[in-house]
N, C-alpha and C positions, 0 to 999 in steps of 0.2 A: 439533411444538411450535412455536408462534409467540410471539415476544416483540416488544416495541417498542423500537426504538433511536432515540436522540435525533437530530434533524435540526439542521443548522447554522442553519436558518431559524427554529428555535423549535418546529417540530412534531415528528412522529415518523414512522418508517417501520416496516413490519412485516418482521421477519427470521424466516424459517421454516426450521426444521430438520426433515428427514424422510429416510427411506430409500427410495430408488428403485432398482429393479433390483439389489437387494442392496448399493447403494452410498450412503453418506451424501451428502446434498446440502444446500446452504444457499442460500436465495434471499432477495432483498430487494426491496421495492417502490420504492426510490429509482430515479432516472433511470438511473444506471449499472448498478445491480443488475438492473433490469428487462430490460436487454439482455445479461445474463449476465456482466458485468464483475465483477471482484473489488473491490467498493465498500468504502469505509472502514467502513461499518457491519458488513458480514460480517466483514471482517478484524479489526476492533476487538473484536467480540464473541467470535470464536473465539480471539483472542490474549489474552482475559481482561481487556480494558479495561472495567472495571465502570462507569466514568463514561459509557460509551456507552448504558447502559440507561436508558430513559425511565421504566421502573417498576422501582425497586431490588429489589422483592420477587421479581422473576424471575431475579435473579442465581443463587441457589442451584440452581434447577432447571436452568439452562443448564450451570453448573459440573458438576453430577451427570451430565447428558447427555453432555457432552464427555469426561468421565472414563471413560465406558463403553467396552468393547473395540471396538465397531463404529465409534466416533468417534475413538479415539486416533490412528489412522494419519493421518486427515484433519488433525487438530490438529498432529501432528508435521510433516507435509508443508507445512502453511501456515507454520509457524514457520521451517522450513528455507528455503523459497522466499523469504519475506519478508526473511530475513537476507541471502540472496544478492542480492536486489534492492537492499537498503541498501548492500551492499559495492559493487555496480556503480554506484549513484548517487554514492557517495563517489569512486570512481575516475573517473567522468565529470567530477565537479567539479575533480578534480586535473588531468585532461587539458585541460579548458577553461582553467584557469589557466595551464598550460604553453603552450597555444596562443596566449593573449594575449601572454605574454612573447615568444614567437617572432615573432608578428606585429609587436610593437613593435620588436624587434630588426631585423626585415626592413625596416621603415619607416625606422628610423635608418640602416640600411646604405644604402638608396636615397637618403636625404637627404644623407648624408655624401658619397656618390659624386657626386650632381648638384651639390653646392656646391663640390666640388674640381675639377670639370670645366671645361675652357676651350672656348669655342665658336669 
């Protein structure tokens, strides 16, 4: 099954769902998808982001497909992995913030040391 996902540039990309070697696969014709990356089009469609569909009439077909037994594990895996990525992204932001505070503290410490020093 091939559907059309909205492009941020106003066009659309083809997102194709098929079974290969007894495993569900999803491909996309966007730049990232064409080199096998998990593009926002594949992720959005699998995650149920209906606004990603360029042709709204295709939503029901994809929902039915993804609810079938051979696709349920893929959907579950995608949801779990994306949740883990979001948690890591949040932790990275927290760590970056902590790093900035420590760098400022270090700079303050150096400045305080050099202004108190006598040559």
